[in-house]
N, C-alpha and C positions, 0 to 999 in steps of 0.2 A: 504493500500500500504506500503510495506516495503522499506522505502526510504534509509535506511542504505545499504540494499542489492542492491538497484538500483544504489547507488553511486559507489559501488565497481567495476562493469564492465565498467562503463563510465570513471572512473579514469584510469582504465587499458587502455582504448582506447587512452587516452591522452599520455600514455607512449610510444606509437608507433610512438597508434595512435595514380606556378611555374611562275634645271636651270630655272630661271625665264622665263616666257613666253615673246615672242617677238612681239606678235600681240594682239591688244586690243580685237579682236574678238574671240580669243581662250578661251574656258571655262576651269577653273581650275579643276583638278581631285578632286573628293570628298576626304576630309581629311582622312577618314577611309581606303581609298584604296591606299594612298601614302605609299611608303616604309618609315619605321621609320628612323630617324637620326641614325648615327653610335652610338652604345652603348659605353658609357664610364664606363667600368666595375669597375675601381678603385673607382668610385663614390658610388658604392653600395657593399661594402665588405661583407655585411651580406647575400647576395644571388647572384646567377647567373641566367641568363635568356636564354631560347632557343625560338626563334621566328620562327613559321611555319604557312603557310597559307596566305590567302588574304581576305580582307573584313573588317568589323567592328572589332575593337580591343576587345580581350577577355584576361583577366588575370586569370591564373589558379594557385592557391596556395595550396600546399599539407599540410597534417597534420604532427604531431610530429613524427620525425625520418624518414619520407618518403621523397625521392627526387621527382623531377618533373615527373619522370617516372611513378609514380602512376597514372598519367593522360593519359597514352599512348592511351588507348582505347577512352577516351573522346576527345583527340586530333584528332584521326583518324575520329571521328564522325563530328567534327566541323571545321576542317582546310580548307574545301572548301568554307565555308561561313564566316569564321572569321579569322582575323590575330591573332593567338594564341601566347600569351607570357607566356611560361611555366616556373614557378619559382622553383628553388631548393635552400633551405635555407642552409647556411653554417653550417657544422657540422652534417647534417642529411643524413642518407643513404649513407655514404661513401664520402660525400662532405668535402673538407678541412674545418677545423674549423676557425672561425674568430680570429683575434689577441686578442680580448677581448670579454667576454661574459656579461660585465656590461650592464644592462638595454637592454638586447638583443632584445626582441620583440619590444620595443619602437624604437630602431634603425632600425629594419626591417620595421616597419610602416612608419617612416619618409623617409627612402630610397626608399620605394615603391612609395610613393606619389611624391617624386622628380623624380623618373624614369618615371612616368606617364606624368609629366610636360615636362621633357627634351625630351622624345620621342614623344611629341605632340599627345598623345593618347586622342581622343575625347570621354570622358565619357565611358571608357571601361566597358564591362560586367565583373564582378568579380565573379569567382566561387571558393569557398574555402571549403575544407574538414577539419573537426575537428579544429585543431589549425588554419588552413587556413581560415575557416569560421569565427572564432573569429577575425582574422586579417582583413578580409573583412569588418566586422562590425566596427572595430576600425578605419580603414582608412576612411570609409564613414562618421562616426560620427565626425572625426577630420576635414576633408575637404569635406563637403557634395556636393560641386560643382564639385569635381574632378572625381567622378566615376559615372558609370551608374547602371543599375539593378544588384542586388546581388542574387546569388544562394548559400545558406548556407547549407552545407551537414553535418548533424548530429553534430551540434555545438550549443553552448549557449553563451549568453552575460556574464555569470558569473558562471563558472563551480563549484566553491567552494560552491555555495549556493544550490546545488541540494538537499542536505539533510536538510538544514535549510534555508528557504527563507529569514529569518531575518538577516542572517550573513552579516557582512560588510567586506570590503576589509582589513581594519585594524585588525579586529578580526581573519581573516583568516591567518595572517602572521605567527603565531607560527607553525601552522600545515604545511604551505607551506615551512617554513624554515627547518623543520624536514625532509620533503620530499626532499628538495634540498640537504641537507647534505648526506642523505642516497643514493640518486641517483648519487651523485658526486664521490662516493667511487670507482666505477669501472663498467665495462660493465656487463650486465646480461648474464649468460650462455645461449648458443643457445637453450638448452632444455627448459629452463624457458621462453625464448622468444617465442618459438613455443607454449608452453602451454598457455601463455597469449593471443597470437594472435588467437589461435583457437576459442576463444569466440567472435572474432570480424570479422572473415572472414570464409565463408563456405567451399570453394574449398581448398583442401589440397595443391595444387601447389601454390595458392595465399598465404596460410599460410606460406609456406616455404619462399617465396619471401619477404613478409612483415617482417618476423622474421629476415631474413638476413639483411634487411635495418636497423632494430633496433640494431642488433649486430654490424653493421658497423658505427653506429652513435657515436659522441663524447659525453661521459657522462656529462662533465661540461656544454656543450651547451644545452643538453636535460634537465638537472637539472635546469638551469637558465630559459629556456623557460617555463618549467612547473611552476616555482616559479612566473614568470611574469604573466602568465595567471591566476594562482590561487589567485593573489593579485590585479587583475584589474577588476573592476566591471563596466560593460557597460550597465547595465539595465536601468539607467536613461539617459545615453548618447545617446542611440539609438533613442531617441526622435528627435535628430537633423538630422537624415538620411532622405534625400529628395526623394530617389529613391525607386521604388517598390522592394520588397524582397520576394523571394521564400525560404521557410525553409523546408528542407526535413529531416524527423526524422526517427530513427530506434528504435525498441522496442523488436522485437522477441527474440533476444539473451538474454534479461534480464528476460524473462518469468520464468525461473527456480528460480529466486530470488524474485518472487512475483509481478512483474510488469505486467501491462496490457497495451494494446494500449491506452486506455482512461487515465490511470494514468500517462503514459509517456507523452502523448499529453498535459495533464494539466500542467506538469512542463514546457514544451515549451511555452505554452500559458502565463503562469505567467511571465516567463523571457522576453518574447518578447512583453509584454503588451503595452509598451510605443512606440514601433516602428509604425509610422503612417501608412505605406502601406506595409502590409505583409500578406502572406498566408502560413499556416502550413499544410503540407501533410505528413502522416505517412505511411511508407512502411509496407506491410503486413508480409513479410518474410525476408527482408534483414537485415543483421547485420550492424555493424558500417561502413564498407566500402561499402556503397550503390551502388557506381558505379561499383563494382565487383559483389556483391551478388544479386542485383535486377536491373541489367543494363537496361533491357527493360523499366521498370517503371521509372528509373532515367532519361533516355533520353526522354521518353514520357512527363514527368512532366516538364523537363527543356526546351524541344523544344516548348511546348505549351506556357510556360511562356515567352520565348524570342520572340515568334511570337506575343504575346499579347502586348509586350513592345519593338517594333522594334527600337524606337528612344528614347533615354534617355530624361527625362524632363529637360528643360533648366532652 
């Protein structure tokens, strides 16, 4: 297996790639069906949230440079069963950048956990793509009691270690710093955006849309998010996650670089080895944006998983 070649397209993916009752006999409405408290947007400057649907809460977190709109089809699929909280991170896909990018992803993590608490979301399902999947793992490892089942879409606990499993977060800092400085210099031209995205999405219209989101993203925010992810190793931390986790992986786009389904799955298995309750499924044909490229498979896998785990473990 050519791990160096495998690392190249996956790193490209990261560059893109949300009145009290008056009678004692009245039964309270289930918590998941109650309207959430009014959102205090200034309390989470690192992201905005769109809430759609009714039912059990579901948090949808996009990947690098993508706004919450990346989940539009997923939202349409789940909004009749779930109260969907679609996150858009500051500085991504045309969203205004935050006032500071210092420790950006840690701020996103902490503000999302506070949002879950203040909105009284009872162990929400968390669905995350790429960076969003990394964030879902980080949130659950930080406060295992706060979230419900996780759906991780083509993401890993420590992206920097794909090439070298023995790499540490400290050892990854020089490479990550070089990437941060290079990425902070300015936006990538649209032609280059399209070329990069074309290896991550199959449909040409989708390529154009994802490339536009990348071109509209704030370079400093993207650079800092990339640095934070490349220097944060969750491979041991995932042992604290209490909830079942579905990991959906992609490999087909990396076949020209020498990858196989088995070799890519082995990378996932090694990185998720410490996660107590997890299942890894690999798409046969989908590229990095599995909810676009292999949507029927994506929904079949996710639907079956959520049906199997209808109530989060207390």
